[in-house]
C-alpha positions, -999 to +999 in steps of 0.1 A: -516-848-282-512-814-301-526-796-274-501-813-253-471-805-275-484-770-277-480-769-237-445-786-239-437-758-264-450-730-244-435-744-210-397-747-228-402-714-243-409-696-204-380-717-193-357-702-217-369-668-210-364-673-174-329-687-183-322-654-207-335-629-174-315-652-151-281-648-171-286-610-177-287-606-141-256-626-135-240-603-161-251-574-144-243-582-112-209-594-123-205-561-136-215-541-104-196-565-080-156-556-079-132-590-091-115-609-066-084-602-088-089-567-083-095-570-044-063-595-045-040-569-058-058-541-036-049-563-009-012-567-021-006-529-027-020-520+011+004-551+022+036-532+004+021-500+024+024-517+057-015-513+061-023-546+076-059-539+084-065-525+046-049-552+032-069-581+052-103-562+045-092-565+004-081-601+012-113-611+028-134-596+003-113-612-026-117-646-007-159-643-005-156-640-045-131-670-047-128-690-015-108-716-031-076-692-045-045-707-029-026-676-034-055-654-012-055-680+015-014-676+016-011-640+014-038-638+045-019-665+065+011-646+058+003-611+067-017-623+097+015-644+111+036-613+105+011-592+124+009-615+153-031-622+147-045-654+151-055-676+123-092-675+116-105-710+114-141-707+107-167-737+106-162-767+088-190-756+063-170-720+058-137-738+051-152-767+029-185-759+016-178-725-002-179-736-039-171-706-060-183-671-066-217-667-046-230-644-075-225-667-101-238-697-078-270-673-067-277-676-106-272-706-111-296-717-083-322-690-101-316-708-135-316-743-117-348-736-100-367-721-136-354-750-156-365-777-125-399-762-123-405-762-161-392-799-160-421-808-132-445-790-152-437-811-185-434-841-168-470-831-153-486-819-188-469-834-219-466-870-226-447-860-254-416-839-238-418-858-207-381-875-216-368-838-223-388-825-187-368-852-171-334-845-186-344-807-174-350-819-139-321-844-135-295-813-150-311-784-126-314-802-095-276-803-089-277-766-093-304-757-069-285-782-043-250-764-049-268-728-053-282-739-014-252-753+003-231-722-010-256-700+007-256-718+040-220-716+040-213-682+031-243-667+059-217-659+083-194-644+061-219-616+056-218-604+091-180-602+094-161-572+099-124-562+102-111-539+129-091-506+112-070-498+139-066-510+177-100-501+191-116-506+224-144-526+231-165-511+256-190-526+281-219-503+266-223-481+232-212-448+246-179-430+244-173-429+280-182-466+284-157-489+307-129-508+284-133-546+282-106-555+259-086-537+229-090-553+195-058-555+170-060-539+137-070-563+110-090-590+133-117-603+118-151-602+139-186-608+137-211-578+139-240-590+163-258-557+168-255-521+161-267-491+182-262-455+173-226-448+163-215-484+177-215-520+166-219-547+189-188-573+179-181-610+189-148-622+184-139-656+174-131-666+210-164-655+218-156-623+236-183-595+231-180-558+233-193-524+219-168-506+192-170-472+175-186-480+139-158-460+123-135-484+134-149-514+117-154-522+080-176-551+066-162-577+044-191-577+021 
C-alpha cells in the first residue's frame, strides 16, 4: 500500500508539473499574440480612415481570438454592407462551435490531456488514490473535448486571407495570365495553394483564380 501511495503521489506531482508547464506556455503565448481588443481598435481606426480592406483584416483577426464578440461581428457586418461586400456565411461549425480564444483552448487541452493521463494512471496503479484519479479524469475530459471541437471549427480560418485592394484573379500564376474575374478589396477568400509570387484563392462562391501574393494578407 505504501508503494502504491508513493506511486500516486509521484503521479500527482507529475501532473502538477505538466499543468505548470502548460500554464507557463499559455502565458507566453498570450503575451506574444495581439489582443482581440487591440485588433478591434485597429479595425475601427482603419474604418474611420476609409480603408475597408485593412479594417476587415483587423476585425477578422480579432474575431479569431474572440469569435463570440458581438461588437466585432456587428462592425464586420456594417463595413461589409457599406462596401457592398457579401456577408461571410461560413460553415455551421465555424459559426457555432468556435468557443473562444484558440490559444487559451489549446493550452486548456494540453492541461486536460496531462490531467486525464495522470488520472488514468492513478486509476490503474494506485488503489488509495482511485477517487482522486476518477475526479481528475471527469474534470479533464471536457477540457479535451472543448479544445478538439474548437480546433476543428477554427481550422478553416487558418487558410483565410483578405484581398487588400481590387485585384485580378488569373488563369495561371504569371503576370500576363488571362483575367478570370476581379476581386474587390476587403473580400475574404481561402488560400488553397501558392506558386512563386502568386496565391491560388477560392471565393466563398467556389471560384478559383491566381492572385498576386502582395494583394493578399492572411487572417492568421
